[in-house]
Structures are given as C-alpha cells and as structure tokens.
N, CA, C, O and the ligand as a Tripos MOL2 file, in Angstrom:
@<TRIPOS>MOLECULE
protein
  237   235    60     0     0
PROTEIN
NO_CHARGES

@<TRIPOS>ATOM
      1 N         -24.0220   11.0000  -13.1810 N.3       1 MET1
      2 CA        -23.1570   10.3970  -12.1590 C.3       1 MET1
      3 C         -21.7880   10.0820  -12.7490 C.2       1 MET1
      4 O         -21.6600    9.7100  -13.9160 O.2       1 MET1
      5 N         -20.7980   10.2370  -11.9330 N.am      2 ILE2
      6 CA        -19.4420    9.9110  -12.3550 C.3       2 ILE2
      7 C         -18.9860    8.6630  -11.5960 C.2       2 ILE2
      8 O         -19.0420    8.6110  -10.3680 O.2       2 ILE2
      9 N         -18.5460    7.6880  -12.3330 N.am      3 ASN3
     10 CA        -18.0390    6.4760  -11.7110 C.3       3 ASN3
     11 C         -16.5260    6.5530  -11.5920 C.2       3 ASN3
     12 O         -15.8310    6.9650  -12.5210 O.2       3 ASN3
     13 N         -16.0380    6.1540  -10.4430 N.am      4 VAL4
     14 CA        -14.5990    6.1550  -10.2090 C.3       4 VAL4
     15 C         -14.1070    4.7140  -10.2250 C.2       4 VAL4
     16 O         -14.6200    3.8560   -9.5060 O.2       4 VAL4
     17 N         -13.1190    4.4730  -11.0460 N.am      5 LYS5
     18 CA        -12.5310    3.1400  -11.1120 C.3       5 LYS5
     19 C         -11.2190    3.1260  -10.3610 C.2       5 LYS5
     20 O         -10.4300    4.0680  -10.4290 O.2       5 LYS5
     21 N         -11.0040    2.0450   -9.6500 N.am      6 GLU6
     22 CA         -9.7330    1.8950   -8.9680 C.3       6 GLU6
     23 C          -8.7440    1.2110   -9.8930 C.2       6 GLU6
     24 O          -9.0070    0.1200  -10.3980 O.2       6 GLU6
     25 N          -7.6070    1.8550  -10.1150 N.am      7 CYS7
     26 CA         -6.5870    1.3090  -10.9910 C.3       7 CYS7
     27 C          -5.3750    0.9420  -10.1520 C.2       7 CYS7
     28 O          -4.8140    1.7790   -9.4440 O.2       7 CYS7
     29 N          -4.9900   -0.2910  -10.2380 N.am      8 GLN8
     30 CA         -3.8890   -0.7770   -9.4100 C.3       8 GLN8
     31 C          -2.5450   -0.6860  -10.1300 C.2       8 GLN8
     32 O          -1.5260   -0.3820   -9.5090 O.2       8 GLN8
     33 N          -2.5420   -0.9430  -11.4120 N.am      9 ASN9
     34 CA         -1.2730   -1.1190  -12.1180 C.3       9 ASN9
     35 C          -0.9350    0.0310  -13.0470 C.2       9 ASN9
     36 O           0.0130   -0.0540  -13.8280 O.2       9 ASN9
     37 N          -1.6840    1.0720  -12.9680 N.am     10 GLU10
     38 CA         -1.3820    2.2010  -13.8350 C.3      10 GLU10
     39 C          -0.6590    3.2700  -13.0410 C.2      10 GLU10
     40 O          -0.9630    3.5070  -11.8720 O.2      10 GLU10
     41 N           0.2850    3.9010  -13.6770 N.am     11 SER11
     42 CA          0.9870    4.9790  -13.0100 C.3      11 SER11
     43 C           0.2810    6.2940  -13.3200 C.2      11 SER11
     44 O           0.1080    6.6680  -14.4800 O.2      11 SER11
     45 N          -0.1200    6.9790  -12.2690 N.am     12 VAL12
     46 CA         -0.8190    8.2490  -12.4050 C.3      12 VAL12
     47 C           0.1550    9.3690  -12.0750 C.2      12 VAL12
     48 O           0.8650    9.3150  -11.0710 O.2      12 VAL12
     49 N           0.1800   10.3770  -12.9260 N.am     13 VAL13
     50 CA          1.1320   11.4650  -12.7610 C.3      13 VAL13
     51 C           0.3930   12.7120  -12.2900 C.2      13 VAL13
     52 O          -0.6550   13.0710  -12.8280 O.2      13 VAL13
     53 N           0.9500   13.3570  -11.2900 N.am     14 CYS14
     54 CA          0.3750   14.6000  -10.7930 C.3      14 CYS14
     55 C           0.4910   15.6880  -11.8640 C.2      14 CYS14
     56 O           1.5700   15.8780  -12.4260 O.2      14 CYS14
     57 N          -0.5930   16.4000  -12.1560 N.am     15 PRO15
     58 CA         -0.5330   17.4560  -13.1640 C.3      15 PRO15
     59 C           0.2420   18.6870  -12.7050 C.2      15 PRO15
     60 O           0.5700   19.5500  -13.5190 O.2      15 PRO15
     61 N           0.5330   18.7740  -11.4290 N.am     16 HIS16
     62 CA          1.2180   19.9630  -10.9010 C.3      16 HIS16
     63 C           2.7260   19.7640  -10.8520 C.2      16 HIS16
     64 O           3.4790   20.5740  -11.3930 O.2      16 HIS16
     65 N           3.1730   18.6820  -10.2030 N.am     17 CYS17
     66 CA          4.6070   18.4740  -10.0510 C.3      17 CYS17
     67 C           5.1300   17.3730  -10.9670 C.2      17 CYS17
     68 O           6.3370   17.1380  -11.0320 O.2      17 CYS17
     69 N           4.2240   16.6940  -11.6780 N.am     18 GLU18
     70 CA          4.5690   15.6730  -12.6660 C.3      18 GLU18
     71 C           5.3420   14.5110  -12.0740 C.2      18 GLU18
     72 O           6.1340   13.8780  -12.7720 O.2      18 GLU18
     73 N           5.1300   14.2210  -10.8070 N.am     19 LYS19
     74 CA          5.7070   13.0260  -10.2000 C.3      19 LYS19
     75 C           4.6700   11.9110  -10.2400 C.2      19 LYS19
     76 O           3.4650   12.1600  -10.2110 O.2      19 LYS19
     77 N           5.1580   10.6880  -10.3080 N.am     20 THR20
     78 CA          4.2520    9.5530  -10.3020 C.3      20 THR20
     79 C           3.6380    9.4040   -8.9150 C.2      20 THR20
     80 O           4.3420    9.3480   -7.9070 O.2      20 THR20
     81 N           2.3320    9.3440   -8.8880 N.am     21 LEU21
     82 CA          1.6330    9.3070   -7.6170 C.3      21 LEU21
     83 C           1.6060    7.8800   -7.0660 C.2      21 LEU21
     84 O           0.8750    7.0200   -7.5560 O.2      21 LEU21
     85 N           2.4100    7.6580   -6.0510 N.am     22 GLY22
     86 CA          2.3570    6.3670   -5.3770 C.3      22 GLY22
     87 C           1.1810    6.3140   -4.4380 C.2      22 GLY22
     88 O           0.5630    5.2650   -4.2580 O.2      22 GLY22
     89 N           0.8700    7.4470   -3.8390 N.am     23 SER23
     90 CA         -0.2750    7.5250   -2.9440 C.3      23 SER23
     91 C          -0.8990    8.8990   -3.0560 C.2      23 SER23
     92 O          -0.2290    9.8910   -3.3420 O.2      23 SER23
     93 N          -2.1850    8.9300   -2.8250 N.am     24 ILE24
     94 CA         -2.9060   10.1930   -2.8800 C.3      24 ILE24
     95 C          -3.4640   10.4820   -1.4900 C.2      24 ILE24
     96 O          -4.0080    9.5910   -0.8360 O.2      24 ILE24
     97 N          -3.3320   11.6930   -1.0540 N.am     25 HIS25
     98 CA         -3.9010   12.0810    0.2240 C.3      25 HIS25
     99 C          -5.3910   12.3390    0.0720 C.2      25 HIS25
    100 O          -5.8110   13.1160   -0.7860 O.2      25 HIS25
    101 N          -6.1760   11.6930    0.8950 N.am     26 ALA26
    102 CA         -7.6170   11.9170    0.8920 C.3      26 ALA26
    103 C          -7.9940   12.5600    2.2180 C.2      26 ALA26
    104 O          -7.8660   11.9470    3.2780 O.2      26 ALA26
    105 N          -8.4550   13.7860    2.1480 N.am     27 VAL27
    106 CA         -8.8140   14.5290    3.3520 C.3      27 VAL27
    107 C         -10.3250   14.5490    3.4730 C.2      27 VAL27
    108 O         -11.0310   15.0290    2.5860 O.2      27 VAL27
    109 N         -10.8100   14.0190    4.5870 N.am     28 LYS28
    110 CA        -12.2470   13.9630    4.8170 C.3      28 LYS28
    111 C         -12.7180   15.2790    5.4140 C.2      28 LYS28
    112 O         -12.2060   15.7260    6.4400 O.2      28 LYS28
    113 N         -13.6870   15.8880    4.7690 N.am     29 THR29
    114 CA        -14.1900   17.1770    5.2220 C.3      29 THR29
    115 C         -15.6950   17.1040    5.3850 C.2      29 THR29
    116 O         -16.4000   16.6050    4.5080 O.2      29 THR29
    117 N         -16.1770   17.5970    6.4960 N.am     30 LYS30
    118 CA        -17.6140   17.6080    6.7260 C.3      30 LYS30
    119 C         -18.1630   18.9950    6.4100 C.2      30 LYS30
    120 O         -17.7020   19.9960    6.9580 O.2      30 LYS30
    121 N         -19.1350   19.0410    5.5350 N.am     31 THR31
    122 CA        -19.7510   20.3060    5.1860 C.3      31 THR31
    123 C         -21.2460   20.2280    5.4690 C.2      31 THR31
    124 O         -21.7590   19.1960    5.9030 O.2      31 THR31
    125 N         -21.9270   21.3290    5.2190 N.am     32 ASN32
    126 CA        -23.3740   21.3440    5.4110 C.3      32 ASN32
    127 C         -24.0860   20.4100    4.4320 C.2      32 ASN32
    128 O         -25.1960   19.9470    4.6920 O.2      32 ASN32
    129 N         -23.4420   20.1480    3.3280 N.am     33 LEU33
    130 CA        -24.0390   19.2960    2.3000 C.3      33 LEU33
    131 C         -23.7190   17.8250    2.5000 C.2      33 LEU33
    132 O         -24.2830   16.9670    1.8220 O.2      33 LEU33
    133 N         -22.8230   17.5320    3.4230 N.am     34 GLY34
    134 CA        -22.4430   16.1540    3.6730 C.3      34 GLY34
    135 C         -20.9430   15.9960    3.7430 C.2      34 GLY34
    136 O         -20.1980   16.9750    3.8040 O.2      34 GLY34
    137 N         -20.5160   14.7600    3.7340 N.am     35 VAL35
    138 CA        -19.0810   14.4790    3.8330 C.3      35 VAL35
    139 C         -18.4590   14.5160    2.4510 C.2      35 VAL35
    140 O         -18.9710   13.9020    1.5150 O.2      35 VAL35
    141 N         -17.3810   15.2180    2.3270 N.am     36 ARG36
    142 CA        -16.6630   15.2880    1.0700 C.3      36 ARG36
    143 C         -15.2240   14.8670    1.2680 C.2      36 ARG36
    144 O         -14.6650   15.0000    2.3560 O.2      36 ARG36
    145 N         -14.6430   14.3660    0.2190 N.am     37 PHE37
    146 CA        -13.2340   14.0020    0.2550 C.3      37 PHE37
    147 C         -12.4600   14.9000   -0.6930 C.2      37 PHE37
    148 O         -12.8280   15.0650   -1.8560 O.2      37 PHE37
    149 N         -11.3920   15.4710   -0.1840 N.am     38 ILE38
    150 CA        -10.5050   16.2660   -1.0230 C.3      38 ILE38
    151 C          -9.2520   15.4360   -1.2820 C.2      38 ILE38
    152 O          -8.5860   14.9960   -0.3450 O.2      38 ILE38
    153 N          -8.9400   15.2280   -2.5430 N.am     39 TYR39
    154 CA         -7.7710   14.4290   -2.9140 C.3      39 TYR39
    155 C          -6.6210   15.3520   -3.2710 C.2      39 TYR39
    156 O          -6.7710   16.3000   -4.0420 O.2      39 TYR39
    157 N          -5.4670   15.0480   -2.6890 N.am     40 ALA40
    158 CA         -4.3000   15.8900   -2.9210 C.3      40 ALA40
    159 C          -3.0940   15.0240   -3.2430 C.2      40 ALA40
    160 O          -3.0030   13.8730   -2.8170 O.2      40 ALA40
    161 N          -2.1760   15.5960   -3.9990 N.am     41 CYS41
    162 CA         -0.9270   14.9310   -4.3410 C.3      41 CYS41
    163 C          -0.0890   14.7220   -3.0800 C.2      41 CYS41
    164 O          -0.0260   15.5960   -2.2150 O.2      41 CYS41
    165 N           0.5500   13.5600   -2.9850 N.am     42 GLY42
    166 CA          1.3690   13.2540   -1.8150 C.3      42 GLY42
    167 C           2.6830   14.0030   -1.7890 C.2      42 GLY42
    168 O           3.3330   14.0800   -0.7460 O.2      42 GLY42
    169 N           3.0870   14.5590   -2.9290 N.am     43 PHE43
    170 CA          4.3710   15.2480   -3.0120 C.3      43 PHE43
    171 C           4.2180   16.7600   -2.8180 C.2      43 PHE43
    172 O           4.8220   17.3480   -1.9220 O.2      43 PHE43
    173 N           3.3990   17.3720   -3.6720 N.am     44 CYS44
    174 CA          3.2810   18.8310   -3.6190 C.3      44 CYS44
    175 C           2.0310   19.2640   -2.8560 C.2      44 CYS44
    176 O           1.8540   20.4470   -2.5660 O.2      44 CYS44
    177 N           1.1650   18.3040   -2.5300 N.am     45 ARG45
    178 CA         -0.0490   18.5450   -1.7410 C.3      45 ARG45
    179 C          -1.0270   19.4900   -2.4200 C.2      45 ARG45
    180 O          -1.8690   20.0920   -1.7530 O.2      45 ARG45
    181 N          -0.9290   19.6250   -3.7070 N.am     46 LYS46
    182 CA         -1.9240   20.4200   -4.4130 C.3      46 LYS46
    183 C          -3.1560   19.5580   -4.6500 C.2      46 LYS46
    184 O          -3.0680   18.3370   -4.7860 O.2      46 LYS46
    185 N          -4.2900   20.2120   -4.6950 N.am     47 VAL47
    186 CA         -5.5590   19.4860   -4.7860 C.3      47 VAL47
    187 C          -5.7330   18.9160   -6.1850 C.2      47 VAL47
    188 O          -5.5960   19.6210   -7.1840 O.2      47 VAL47
    189 N          -6.0380   17.6250   -6.2340 N.am     48 LEU48
    190 CA         -6.2730   16.9660   -7.5150 C.3      48 LEU48
    191 C          -7.7540   16.9280   -7.8460 C.2      48 LEU48
    192 O          -8.1350   16.9710   -9.0160 O.2      48 LEU48
    193 N          -8.5930   16.8470   -6.8160 N.am     49 GLY49
    194 CA        -10.0230   16.7920   -7.0830 C.3      49 GLY49
    195 C         -10.8070   16.6460   -5.7950 C.2      49 GLY49
    196 O         -10.2550   16.3400   -4.7380 O.2      49 GLY49
    197 N         -12.1000   16.8720   -5.9070 N.am     50 VAL50
    198 CA        -12.9960   16.7740   -4.7640 C.3      50 VAL50
    199 C         -14.1480   15.8480   -5.1360 C.2      50 VAL50
    200 O         -14.6820   15.9170   -6.2420 O.2      50 VAL50
    201 N         -14.5130   15.0050   -4.2210 N.am     51 SER51
    202 CA        -15.6700   14.1460   -4.4690 C.3      51 SER51
    203 C         -16.4490   13.9920   -3.1770 C.2      51 SER51
    204 O         -15.9080   14.1880   -2.0890 O.2      51 SER51
    205 N         -17.7080   13.6420   -3.2980 N.am     52 HIS52
    206 CA        -18.4290   13.3470   -2.0860 C.3      52 HIS52
    207 C         -18.7660   11.8650   -1.9950 C.2      52 HIS52
    208 O         -18.8530   11.1490   -2.9920 O.2      52 HIS52
    209 N         -18.9460   11.4510   -0.7680 N.am     53 ARG53
    210 CA        -19.1340   10.0480   -0.5000 C.3      53 ARG53
    211 C         -20.4050    9.5430   -1.1620 C.2      53 ARG53
    212 O         -21.4230   10.2340   -1.2190 O.2      53 ARG53
    213 N         -20.3160    8.3410   -1.6480 N.am     54 LYS54
    214 CA        -21.4480    7.7220   -2.3200 C.3      54 LYS54
    215 C         -22.6120    7.5970   -1.3480 C.2      54 LYS54
    216 O         -22.4670    7.0320   -0.2650 O.2      54 LYS54
    217 N         -23.7630    8.1240   -1.7370 N.am     55 GLY55
    218 CA        -24.9670    8.0170   -0.9140 C.3      55 GLY55
    219 C         -24.8880    8.8370    0.3550 C.2      55 GLY55
    220 O         -25.3680    8.4140    1.4070 O.2      55 GLY55
    221 N         -24.2760   10.0190    0.2580 N.am     56 PHE56
    222 CA        -24.0820   10.8070    1.4730 C.3      56 PHE56
    223 C         -25.3910   11.3180    2.0500 C.2      56 PHE56
    224 O         -25.4640   11.6330    3.2370 O.2      56 PHE56
    225 N         -26.4470   11.4040    1.2050 N.am     57 TRP57
    226 CA        -27.7160   11.8870    1.7210 C.3      57 TRP57
    227 C         -28.4640   10.8330    2.5080 C.2      57 TRP57
    228 O         -29.5010   11.1190    3.1060 O.2      57 TRP57
    229 N         -27.9430    9.6080    2.5110 N.am     58 MET58
    230 CA        -28.5840    8.5520    3.2880 C.3      58 MET58
    231 C         -28.3170    8.7400    4.7710 C.2      58 MET58
    232 O         -29.1510    8.3810    5.6020 O.2      58 MET58
    233 N         -27.1760    9.2920    5.1100 N.am     59 GLY59
    234 CA        -26.8350    9.3640    6.5270 C.3      59 GLY59
    235 C         -26.4220   10.7630    6.8370 C.2      59 GLY59
    236 O         -26.0860   11.0680    7.9810 O.2      59 GLY59
    237 ZN          2.1070   16.9290   -7.1290 Zn       60 ZN60
@<TRIPOS>BOND
     1     1     2 1
     2     2     3 1
     3     3     4 2
     4     3     5 am
     5     5     6 1
     6     6     7 1
     7     7     8 2
     8     7     9 am
     9     9    10 1
    10    10    11 1
    11    11    12 2
    12    11    13 am
    13    13    14 1
    14    14    15 1
    15    15    16 2
    16    15    17 am
    17    17    18 1
    18    18    19 1
    19    19    20 2
    20    19    21 am
    21    21    22 1
    22    22    23 1
    23    23    24 2
    24    23    25 am
    25    25    26 1
    26    26    27 1
    27    27    28 2
    28    27    29 am
    29    29    30 1
    30    30    31 1
    31    31    32 2
    32    31    33 am
    33    33    34 1
    34    34    35 1
    35    35    36 2
    36    35    37 am
    37    37    38 1
    38    38    39 1
    39    39    40 2
    40    39    41 am
    41    41    42 1
    42    42    43 1
    43    43    44 2
    44    43    45 am
    45    45    46 1
    46    46    47 1
    47    47    48 2
    48    47    49 am
    49    49    50 1
    50    50    51 1
    51    51    52 2
    52    51    53 am
    53    53    54 1
    54    54    55 1
    55    55    56 2
    56    55    57 am
    57    57    58 1
    58    58    59 1
    59    59    60 2
    60    59    61 am
    61    61    62 1
    62    62    63 1
    63    63    64 2
    64    63    65 am
    65    65    66 1
    66    66    67 1
    67    67    68 2
    68    67    69 am
    69    69    70 1
    70    70    71 1
    71    71    72 2
    72    71    73 am
    73    73    74 1
    74    74    75 1
    75    75    76 2
    76    75    77 am
    77    77    78 1
    78    78    79 1
    79    79    80 2
    80    79    81 am
    81    81    82 1
    82    82    83 1
    83    83    84 2
    84    83    85 am
    85    85    86 1
    86    86    87 1
    87    87    88 2
    88    87    89 am
    89    89    90 1
    90    90    91 1
    91    91    92 2
    92    91    93 am
    93    93    94 1
    94    94    95 1
    95    95    96 2
    96    95    97 am
    97    97    98 1
    98    98    99 1
    99    99   100 2
   100    99   101 am
   101   101   102 1
   102   102   103 1
   103   103   104 2
   104   103   105 am
   105   105   106 1
   106   106   107 1
   107   107   108 2
   108   107   109 am
   109   109   110 1
   110   110   111 1
   111   111   112 2
   112   111   113 am
   113   113   114 1
   114   114   115 1
   115   115   116 2
   116   115   117 am
   117   117   118 1
   118   118   119 1
   119   119   120 2
   120   119   121 am
   121   121   122 1
   122   122   123 1
   123   123   124 2
   124   123   125 am
   125   125   126 1
   126   126   127 1
   127   127   128 2
   128   127   129 am
   129   129   130 1
   130   130   131 1
   131   131   132 2
   132   131   133 am
   133   133   134 1
   134   134   135 1
   135   135   136 2
   136   135   137 am
   137   137   138 1
   138   138   139 1
   139   139   140 2
   140   139   141 am
   141   141   142 1
   142   142   143 1
   143   143   144 2
   144   143   145 am
   145   145   146 1
   146   146   147 1
   147   147   148 2
   148   147   149 am
   149   149   150 1
   150   150   151 1
   151   151   152 2
   152   151   153 am
   153   153   154 1
   154   154   155 1
   155   155   156 2
   156   155   157 am
   157   157   158 1
   158   158   159 1
   159   159   160 2
   160   159   161 am
   161   161   162 1
   162   162   163 1
   163   163   164 2
   164   163   165 am
   165   165   166 1
   166   166   167 1
   167   167   168 2
   168   167   169 am
   169   169   170 1
   170   170   171 1
   171   171   172 2
   172   171   173 am
   173   173   174 1
   174   174   175 1
   175   175   176 2
   176   175   177 am
   177   177   178 1
   178   178   179 1
   179   179   180 2
   180   179   181 am
   181   181   182 1
   182   182   183 1
   183   183   184 2
   184   183   185 am
   185   185   186 1
   186   186   187 1
   187   187   188 2
   188   187   189 am
   189   189   190 1
   190   190   191 1
   191   191   192 2
   192   191   193 am
   193   193   194 1
   194   194   195 1
   195   195   196 2
   196   195   197 am
   197   197   198 1
   198   198   199 1
   199   199   200 2
   200   199   201 am
   201   201   202 1
   202   202   203 1
   203   203   204 2
   204   203   205 am
   205   205   206 1
   206   206   207 1
   207   207   208 2
   208   207   209 am
   209   209   210 1
   210   210   211 1
   211   211   212 2
   212   211   213 am
   213   213   214 1
   214   214   215 1
   215   215   216 2
   216   215   217 am
   217   217   218 1
   218   218   219 1
   219   219   220 2
   220   219   221 am
   221   221   222 1
   222   222   223 1
   223   223   224 2
   224   223   225 am
   225   225   226 1
   226   226   227 1
   227   227   228 2
   228   227   229 am
   229   229   230 1
   230   230   231 1
   231   231   232 2
   232   231   233 am
   233   233   234 1
   234   234   235 1
   235   235   236 2
@<TRIPOS>SUBSTRUCTURE
     1 MET1         2 RESIDUE 1 A MET
     2 ILE2         6 RESIDUE 1 A ILE
     3 ASN3        10 RESIDUE 1 A ASN
     4 VAL4        14 RESIDUE 1 A VAL
     5 LYS5        18 RESIDUE 1 A LYS
     6 GLU6        22 RESIDUE 1 A GLU
     7 CYS7        26 RESIDUE 1 A CYS
     8 GLN8        30 RESIDUE 1 A GLN
     9 ASN9        34 RESIDUE 1 A ASN
    10 GLU10       38 RESIDUE 1 A GLU
    11 SER11       42 RESIDUE 1 A SER
    12 VAL12       46 RESIDUE 1 A VAL
    13 VAL13       50 RESIDUE 1 A VAL
    14 CYS14       54 RESIDUE 1 A CYS
    15 PRO15       58 RESIDUE 1 A PRO
    16 HIS16       62 RESIDUE 1 A HIS
    17 CYS17       66 RESIDUE 1 A CYS
    18 GLU18       70 RESIDUE 1 A GLU
    19 LYS19       74 RESIDUE 1 A LYS
    20 THR20       78 RESIDUE 1 A THR
    21 LEU21       82 RESIDUE 1 A LEU
    22 GLY22       86 RESIDUE 1 A GLY
    23 SER23       90 RESIDUE 1 A SER
    24 ILE24       94 RESIDUE 1 A ILE
    25 HIS25       98 RESIDUE 1 A HIS
    26 ALA26      102 RESIDUE 1 A ALA
    27 VAL27      106 RESIDUE 1 A VAL
    28 LYS28      110 RESIDUE 1 A LYS
    29 THR29      114 RESIDUE 1 A THR
    30 LYS30      118 RESIDUE 1 A LYS
    31 THR31      122 RESIDUE 1 A THR
    32 ASN32      126 RESIDUE 1 A ASN
    33 LEU33      130 RESIDUE 1 A LEU
    34 GLY34      134 RESIDUE 1 A GLY
    35 VAL35      138 RESIDUE 1 A VAL
    36 ARG36      142 RESIDUE 1 A ARG
    37 PHE37      146 RESIDUE 1 A PHE
    38 ILE38      150 RESIDUE 1 A ILE
    39 TYR39      154 RESIDUE 1 A TYR
    40 ALA40      158 RESIDUE 1 A ALA
    41 CYS41      162 RESIDUE 1 A CYS
    42 GLY42      166 RESIDUE 1 A GLY
    43 PHE43      170 RESIDUE 1 A PHE
    44 CYS44      174 RESIDUE 1 A CYS
    45 ARG45      178 RESIDUE 1 A ARG
    46 LYS46      182 RESIDUE 1 A LYS
    47 VAL47      186 RESIDUE 1 A VAL
    48 LEU48      190 RESIDUE 1 A LEU
    49 GLY49      194 RESIDUE 1 A GLY
    50 VAL50      198 RESIDUE 1 A VAL
    51 SER51      202 RESIDUE 1 A SER
    52 HIS52      206 RESIDUE 1 A HIS
    53 ARG53      210 RESIDUE 1 A ARG
    54 LYS54      214 RESIDUE 1 A LYS
    55 GLY55      218 RESIDUE 1 A GLY
    56 PHE56      222 RESIDUE 1 A PHE
    57 TRP57      226 RESIDUE 1 A TRP
    58 MET58      230 RESIDUE 1 A MET
    59 GLY59      234 RESIDUE 1 A GLY
    60 ZN60       237 GROUP 0 **** ****
C-alpha cells in the first residue's frame, strides 16, 4: 500500500513545466475497476499520477 501525505507548506514543482504547483487538478474517472483519480498539473495539464479511491471495492 502507498500512503499519501498531505503537505501544506512545501512547494511542489511540476516535473514537466517546472512551475510551482499551487493547485493540482484531480479528475475523477469511473472505470470497471472502480473510481480513479487522475492528477494533472494546473499549468501544463500533464498527468502527474493516477490513484484510486481508498476502499473503492467497498462501494
Ligand atoms: Zn506542469
């Protein structure tokens, strides 16, 4: 399992456009396997990562 920590005071830089990410776009996508979130940079909109909702097999 991968744990995701929320960081409030750290500046995260997009690996694609190298801008400081003030906000990340989270796109909710429904698939056959459950609900997934695609995270994208707010500036260049390139995908930073994909994760699925915690306990998605419950519902
Ligand atoms: Zn970017």
